[in-house]
C-alpha positions as semicolon CSV with decimal commas, in nm:
position;residue;x (nm);y (nm);z (nm)
1;M;-0,608;2,287;-3,108
2;S;-0,495;2,131;-3,435
3;I;-0,157;2,203;-3,592
4;P;-0,149;2,358;-3,944
5;G;-0,090;2,093;-4,206
6;Q;-0,198;1,806;-3,980
7;S;-0,535;1,632;-3,979
8;L;-0,728;1,578;-3,658
9;T;-0,648;1,206;-3,680
10;E;-0,275;1,281;-3,697
11;V;-0,295;1,514;-3,400
12;E;-0,497;1,257;-3,200
13;S;-0,236;0,994;-3,285
14;R;0,048;1,220;-3,176
15;L;-0,119;1,277;-2,839
16;G;-0,192;0,907;-2,790
17;F;-0,570;0,932;-2,836
18;D;-0,618;0,761;-3,173
19;R;-0,846;0,458;-3,188
20;S;-0,569;0,199;-3,199
21;S;-0,354;0,355;-2,925
22;P;-0,302;0,185;-2,588
23;F;-0,494;0,467;-2,419
24;A;-0,791;0,417;-2,652
25;R;-0,797;0,050;-2,554
26;L;-0,768;0,144;-2,187
27;W;-1,057;0,389;-2,233
28;L;-1,278;0,128;-2,400
29;G;-1,183;-0,142;-2,150
30;K;-1,248;0,091;-1,855
31;T;-1,580;0,205;-2,006
32;S;-1,691;-0,157;-2,055
33;S;-1,591;-0,238;-1,699
34;S;-1,785;0,064;-1,573
35;L;-2,091;-0,047;-1,771
36;S;-2,068;-0,388;-1,607
37;D;-2,018;-0,251;-1,255
38;F;-2,279;0,025;-1,267
39;T;-2,545;-0,191;-1,434
40;V;-2,521;-0,450;-1,158
41;A;-2,467;-0,197;-0,876
42;S;-2,772;0,010;-0,980
43;A;-2,999;-0,293;-1,009
44;L;-2,890;-0,493;-0,703
45;P;-3,079;-0,292;-0,435
46;I;-3,392;-0,311;-0,652
47;L;-3,346;-0,685;-0,699
48;A;-3,302;-0,730;-0,324
49;A;-3,629;-0,544;-0,264
50;L;-3,812;-0,749;-0,528
51;L;-3,677;-1,088;-0,421
52;S;-3,709;-1,048;-0,045
53;D;-3,926;-0,875;0,216
54;S;-3,619;-0,816;0,431
55;R;-3,506;-0,455;0,470
56;M;-3,187;-0,598;0,616
57;L;-3,103;-0,762;0,281
58;V;-3,149;-0,433;0,093
59;A;-2,933;-0,251;0,349
60;A;-2,671;-0,528;0,342
61;V;-2,650;-0,522;-0,039
62;T;-2,619;-0,143;-0,044
63;T;-2,348;-0,150;0,223
64;A;-2,160;-0,431;0,048
65;L;-2,136;-0,215;-0,265
66;S;-1,970;0,075;-0,082
67;L;-1,755;-0,093;0,184
68;P;-1,471;-0,234;-0,036
69;W;-1,299;0,106;-0,065
70;L;-1,280;0,118;0,313
71;L;-1,187;-0,246;0,373
72;F;-0,998;-0,344;0,059
73;G;-0,855;-0,015;-0,068
74;L;-0,502;-0,038;0,075
75;T;-0,464;-0,401;-0,031
76;A;-0,583;-0,317;-0,382
77;G;-0,331;-0,033;-0,405
78;A;-0,047;-0,263;-0,301
79;L;-0,151;-0,527;-0,555
80;V;-0,171;-0,269;-0,834
81;D;0,179;-0,144;-0,750
82;R;0,337;-0,487;-0,723
83;F;0,200;-0,643;-1,039
84;D;0,149;-0,549;-1,403
85;R;-0,141;-0,299;-1,404
86;R;-0,281;-0,432;-1,730
87;T;-0,292;-0,775;-1,564
88;A;-0,475;-0,623;-1,265
89;L;-0,740;-0,476;-1,498
90;L;-0,773;-0,806;-1,686
91;T;-0,798;-1,012;-1,367
92;A;-1,068;-0,786;-1,224
93;A;-1,267;-0,812;-1,547
94;L;-1,227;-1,192;-1,566
95;V;-1,330;-1,251;-1,204
96;R;-1,625;-1,015;-1,242
97;C;-1,732;-1,192;-1,563
98;A;-1,713;-1,534;-1,395
99;I;-1,908;-1,429;-1,083
100;F;-2,176;-1,241;-1,278
101;G;-2,205;-1,529;-1,525
102;C;-2,248;-1,790;-1,253
103;A;-2,501;-1,574;-1,068
104;G;-2,694;-1,521;-1,392
105;L;-2,713;-1,895;-1,456
106;L;-2,830;-1,962;-1,100
107;A;-3,096;-1,691;-1,135
108;L;-3,210;-1,839;-1,467
109;A;-3,253;-2,173;-1,293
110;G;-3,437;-2,006;-1,004
111;R;-3,166;-2,102;-0,755
112;L;-2,993;-1,773;-0,675
113;P;-2,998;-1,740;-0,291
114;D;-3,002;-1,414;-0,098
115;L;-2,640;-1,478;-0,010
116;G;-2,567;-1,482;-0,384
117;L;-2,677;-1,118;-0,409
118;L;-2,431;-1,026;-0,135
119;V;-2,148;-1,210;-0,315
120;V;-2,230;-1,025;-0,637
121;A;-2,240;-0,693;-0,449
122;I;-1,900;-0,753;-0,287
123;A;-1,751;-0,860;-0,623
124;T;-1,888;-0,544;-0,785
125;G;-1,744;-0,314;-0,519
126;A;-1,406;-0,490;-0,512
127;S;-1,388;-0,481;-0,891
128;Q;-1,444;-0,105;-0,890
129;V;-1,161;-0,061;-0,637
130;I;-0,909;-0,252;-0,851
131;T;-1,025;-0,102;-1,182
132;E;-1,025;0,261;-1,066
133;T;-0,686;0,230;-0,892
134;A;-0,519;0,052;-1,184
135;T;-0,663;0,292;-1,443
136;I;-0,545;0,610;-1,269
137;S;-0,205;0,451;-1,203
138;L;-0,157;0,326;-1,560
139;T;-0,272;0,634;-1,754
140;P;0,057;0,831;-1,719
141;R;0,241;0,547;-1,897
142;L;0,010;0,576;-2,197
143;V;-0,035;0,953;-2,231
144;D;0,210;1,241;-2,250
145;R;0,241;1,429;-1,919
146;D;0,105;1,750;-2,071
147;H;-0,219;1,583;-2,177
148;L;-0,317;1,404;-1,856
149;E;-0,609;1,644;-1,795
150;R;-0,755;1,554;-2,131
151;A;-0,710;1,181;-2,076
152;N;-0,865;1,194;-1,727
153;S;-1,152;1,401;-1,863
154;R;-1,229;1,138;-2,127
155;L;-1,226;0,859;-1,872
156;I;-1,451;1,046;-1,628
157;T;-1,695;1,162;-1,901
158;A;-1,741;0,802;-2,016
159;E;-1,782;0,681;-1,658
160;L;-2,050;0,939;-1,575
161;T;-2,236;0,870;-1,900
162;V;-2,237;0,496;-1,838
163;E;-2,343;0,547;-1,476
164;T;-2,637;0,759;-1,592
165;L;-2,752;0,505;-1,852
166;A;-2,719;0,221;-1,599
167;A;-2,925;0,410;-1,340
168;L;-3,199;0,482;-1,594
169;A;-3,213;0,118;-1,705
170;A;-3,178;-0,039;-1,359
171;G;-3,549;-0,055;-1,277
172;T;-3,643;-0,212;-1,610
173;L;-3,363;-0,468;-1,600
174;A;-3,435;-0,564;-1,238
175;S;-3,807;-0,606;-1,309
176;I;-3,724;-0,855;-1,585
177;G;-3,497;-1,058;-1,361
178;A;-3,159;-1,110;-1,197
179;D;-3,053;-1,333;-1,486
180;L;-3,072;-1,039;-1,729
181;V;-2,894;-0,801;-1,491
182;C;-2,606;-1,043;-1,436
183;G;-2,602;-1,136;-1,804
184;V;-2,554;-0,774;-1,910
185;G;-2,282;-0,734;-1,646
186;A;-2,101;-1,050;-1,757
187;T;-2,120;-0,952;-2,126
188;A;-1,979;-0,604;-2,063
189;S;-1,698;-0,758;-1,856
190;L;-1,621;-1,001;-2,138
191;I;-1,590;-0,709;-2,381
192;A;-1,346;-0,546;-2,137
193;V;-1,138;-0,866;-2,129
194;V;-1,119;-0,882;-2,510
195;V;-1,019;-0,516;-2,541
196;L;-0,763;-0,516;-2,258
197;R;-0,595;-0,832;-2,390
198;R;-0,509;-0,632;-2,704
199;M;-0,361;-0,343;-2,506
200;H;0,013;-0,403;-2,545
201;V;0,183;-0,177;-2,294
202;P;0,523;-0,246;-2,136
203;V;0,459;-0,218;-1,763
204;R;0,727;-0,342;-1,528
205;A;0,630;-0,556;-1,233
206;E;0,727;-0,385;-0,911
207;A;0,935;-0,578;-0,661
208;A;0,743;-0,687;-0,355
209;S;0,816;-0,498;-0,038
210;P;1,008;-0,705;0,220
211;N;0,764;-0,576;0,481
212;A;0,408;-0,657;0,373
213;A;0,248;-0,438;0,639
214;G;0,479;-0,150;0,554
215;G;0,400;-0,193;0,186
216;L;0,030;-0,162;0,252
217;L;0,074;0,156;0,454
218;D;0,328;0,331;0,232
219;G;0,053;0,507;0,036
220;L;-0,106;0,643;0,353
221;R;0,233;0,757;0,484
222;L;0,313;0,951;0,167
223;L;-0,041;1,091;0,159
224;W;0,008;1,225;0,512
225;R;0,362;1,357;0,462
226;V;0,287;1,568;0,153
227;P;0,074;1,867;0,259
228;V;-0,119;1,909;-0,066
229;L;-0,204;1,537;-0,087
230;R;-0,308;1,533;0,276
231;S;-0,525;1,841;0,228
232;V;-0,713;1,717;-0,079
233;S;-0,775;1,384;0,096
234;L;-0,916;1,541;0,412
235;M;-1,112;1,803;0,216
236;G;-1,255;1,525;-0,002
237;A;-1,353;1,328;0,309
238;A;-1,531;1,629;0,461
239;I;-1,712;1,721;0,138
240;N;-1,819;1,363;0,066
241;T;-1,947;1,322;0,422
242;A;-2,141;1,648;0,389
243;W;-2,280;1,529;0,055
244;T;-2,404;1,191;0,184
245;A;-2,549;1,360;0,494
246;F;-2,731;1,606;0,266
247;S;-2,853;1,329;0,032
248;A;-2,992;1,121;0,319
249;T;-3,244;1,391;0,407
250;F;-3,291;1,594;0,089
251;V;-3,523;1,342;-0,078
252;L;-3,777;1,383;0,205
253;Y;-3,737;1,760;0,184
254;A;-3,792;1,760;-0,195
255;I;-4,076;1,511;-0,252
256;A;-4,430;1,605;-0,140
257;P;-4,537;1,652;0,135
258;G;-4,188;1,802;0,182
259;P;-4,142;2,180;0,143
260;V;-4,030;2,162;-0,222
261;G;-4,344;1,960;-0,305
262;L;-4,213;1,762;-0,603
263;S;-4,373;1,446;-0,736
264;A;-4,147;1,142;-0,774
265;G;-4,129;1,206;-1,150
266;R;-4,028;1,570;-1,111
267;Y;-3,772;1,472;-0,850
268;S;-3,620;1,238;-1,111
269;L;-3,599;1,535;-1,351
270;L;-3,413;1,730;-1,083
271;V;-3,164;1,445;-1,044
272;T;-3,130;1,415;-1,423
273;A;-3,043;1,786;-1,450
274;S;-2,775;1,730;-1,189
275;I;-2,632;1,432;-1,378
276;A;-2,632;1,627;-1,705
277;G;-2,425;1,895;-1,535
278;G;-2,170;1,634;-1,431
279;I;-2,132;1,493;-1,783
280;L;-2,094;1,839;-1,939
281;G;-1,849;1,941;-1,666
282;A;-1,635;1,634;-1,732
283;H;-1,638;1,691;-2,108
284;F;-1,526;2,053;-2,081
285;A;-1,291;1,999;-1,785
286;P;-0,965;2,031;-1,987
287;R;-1,074;2,367;-2,134
288;I;-1,192;2,497;-1,796
289;L;-0,876;2,386;-1,616
290;K;-0,661;2,539;-1,888
291;R;-0,826;2,874;-1,817
292;V;-0,847;2,869;-1,438
293;G;-0,569;2,625;-1,350
294;N;-0,589;2,293;-1,169
295;R;-0,577;2,468;-0,832
296;W;-0,903;2,648;-0,894
297;G;-1,054;2,334;-1,041
298;I;-1,040;2,212;-0,682
299;G;-1,149;2,547;-0,540
300;M;-1,450;2,578;-0,773
301;N;-1,581;2,243;-0,655
302;I;-1,561;2,355;-0,291
303;L;-1,759;2,670;-0,369
304;A;-2,009;2,487;-0,590
305;N;-2,082;2,229;-0,320
306;A;-2,133;2,506;-0,062
307;L;-2,380;2,665;-0,303
308;T;-2,559;2,332;-0,368
309;F;-2,609;2,270;0,004
310;G;-2,681;2,630;0,097
311;V;-2,957;2,720;-0,150
312;P;-3,209;2,459;-0,019
313;A;-3,146;2,599;0,329
314;L;-3,272;2,937;0,205
315;T;-3,547;2,847;-0,044
316;A;-3,780;2,565;-0,147
317;S;-3,793;2,683;-0,510
318;P;-3,735;2,376;-0,732
319;W;-3,601;2,598;-1,012
320;L;-3,331;2,759;-0,798
321;I;-3,241;2,425;-0,642
322;G;-3,225;2,262;-0,987
323;I;-2,991;2,533;-1,117
324;T;-2,758;2,496;-0,819
325;F;-2,760;2,116;-0,855
326;F;-2,657;2,157;-1,219
327;I;-2,377;2,396;-1,121
328;G;-2,263;2,175;-0,833
329;D;-2,239;1,860;-1,041
330;S;-2,071;2,039;-1,332
331;A;-1,791;2,148;-1,095
332;S;-1,738;1,803;-0,944
333;P;-1,542;1,663;-1,244
334;Q;-1,302;1,958;-1,223
335;W;-1,199;1,830;-0,879
336;R;-1,169;1,470;-1,002
337;V;-0,959;1,560;-1,306
338;A;-0,737;1,801;-1,109
339;V;-0,675;1,559;-0,820
340;S;-0,612;1,259;-1,048
341;T;-0,364;1,466;-1,249
342;L;-0,198;1,587;-0,928
343;Q;-0,146;1,228;-0,814
344;Q;-0,022;1,116;-1,156
345;R;0,233;1,398;-1,183
346;T;0,366;1,409;-0,827
347;V;0,357;1,052;-0,691
348;P;0,639;0,811;-0,788
349;E;0,513;0,537;-1,016
350;E;0,605;0,257;-0,777
351;L;0,379;0,414;-0,510
352;R;0,103;0,551;-0,731
353;G;-0,144;0,266;-0,684
354;R;-0,114;0,277;-0,306
355;V;-0,149;0,656;-0,291
356;V;-0,453;0,655;-0,522
357;A;-0,614;0,379;-0,316
358;A;-0,530;0,553;0,013
359;Y;-0,681;0,880;-0,114
360;R;-1,000;0,702;-0,222
361;M;-1,018;0,511;0,105
362;V;-0,995;0,833;0,309
363;S;-1,220;1,049;0,091
364;L;-1,485;0,787;0,008
365;G;-1,461;0,581;0,326
366;A;-1,552;0,880;0,541
367;A;-1,874;0,924;0,342
368;V;-2,015;0,608;0,504
369;A;-2,071;0,813;0,823
370;G;-2,270;1,079;0,635
371;P;-2,623;0,931;0,630
372;P;-2,656;0,849;1,003
373;L;-2,485;1,178;1,092
374;G;-2,719;1,371;0,861
375;V;-3,030;1,209;1,002
376;A;-2,914;1,282;1,359
377;I;-2,838;1,649;1,284
378;A;-3,168;1,693;1,098
379;E;-3,355;1,555;1,401
380;L;-3,188;1,819;1,619
381;I;-3,201;2,133;1,403
382;G;-3,422;2,040;1,108
383;S;-3,346;1,971;0,742
384;R;-3,266;2,332;0,659
385;G;-3,030;2,348;0,955
386;L;-2,851;2,039;0,823
387;F;-2,824;2,193;0,475
388;A;-2,678;2,512;0,621
389;A;-2,431;2,310;0,831
390;S;-2,324;2,111;0,523
391;S;-2,269;2,435;0,331
392;L;-2,066;2,582;0,615
393;A;-1,854;2,265;0,637
394;C;-1,766;2,305;0,268
395;L;-1,681;2,674;0,307
396;L;-1,445;2,586;0,593
397;M;-1,250;2,370;0,344
398;L;-1,134;2,694;0,183
399;I;-0,894;2,738;0,476
400;P;-0,677;2,430;0,406
401;F;-0,729;2,487;0,033
402;W;-0,588;2,839;0,053
403;R;-0,297;2,736;0,275
404;T;-0,174;2,421;0,102
405;V;-0,303;2,387;-0,257
406;R;-0,080;2,562;-0,508
407;E;-0,081;2,555;-0,887
């Protein structure tokens, strides 16, 4: 809400959101980094399928994109806490630019080996780990404490929008060639470097811990000791596992000859409706959270996911499923904004990177088990049984939510 006698530009400047502010440069740098990461990540599995007959290569590339949070998360958190966070963002962008640029040149010369795709995939995943951890950790230094929801909402809205555009363009870019995919990724990373170099923010370098192993585990220890942080981490792990288990089997349930009977094109429309819900939910997250509170931003996502999983267990109507997908994805950003703000307001700055990384490692790392678990459960009790079990798993998260999450 604007203040009488002040223009919107003046109000934006006061809150730290004007175009020349450090946060604006962080936002643009993070958005450019996301464009680089998501463009390459979306196209890599397609490139692997086009360049090789090996299913193992496609599986390896897909796994390499998701494993860094599990394998590299704690190390990334420690690095972000020990060094200037602007430097961490710049270094990630520079390394990503160099790797993507070299891979693009090799592809242009027709000499990019299969191993090169794996290197690019690992670089993409590792870059996302550093960039996400550093961004969440740095934001409270650039934005007033009372406006963290708004700042997180802007970052997440841009990320979801870029992810959507990258997914839509992935097939076209991959069909043209790996040189174009890597070239777009390298260019977007270069833009991030230019923008972040101009972000002048005093960030102190944290002293290194005398015990390297202890330093790596400090984030996990704090995450476990604080009940609300422990709860949101374990709830996130359960919900993400249920989501990946659901996703592994839903496509066969939705596309003909599955019960929903959609064509591939109509299935894409269903996914697009879901994505649109996520972008709108992120955009309006500050207003929603102001009305219901950050606590129920988390609670609404639990209920929305239970609804998303439960409706396909009861009906094969594409319209009802599409509506619940839209609702489910529109609630997801409320969780992300609320949890990011919780971490930014409650965790000491010197530990923030490690706690953010530990939370992501627990909540996202557990999701790796979802697909094989989902397939196994579906073989035993059918797809609808799996959907019902996923919905029930989400509803059970209301127990720790009710006991430990407070406004």
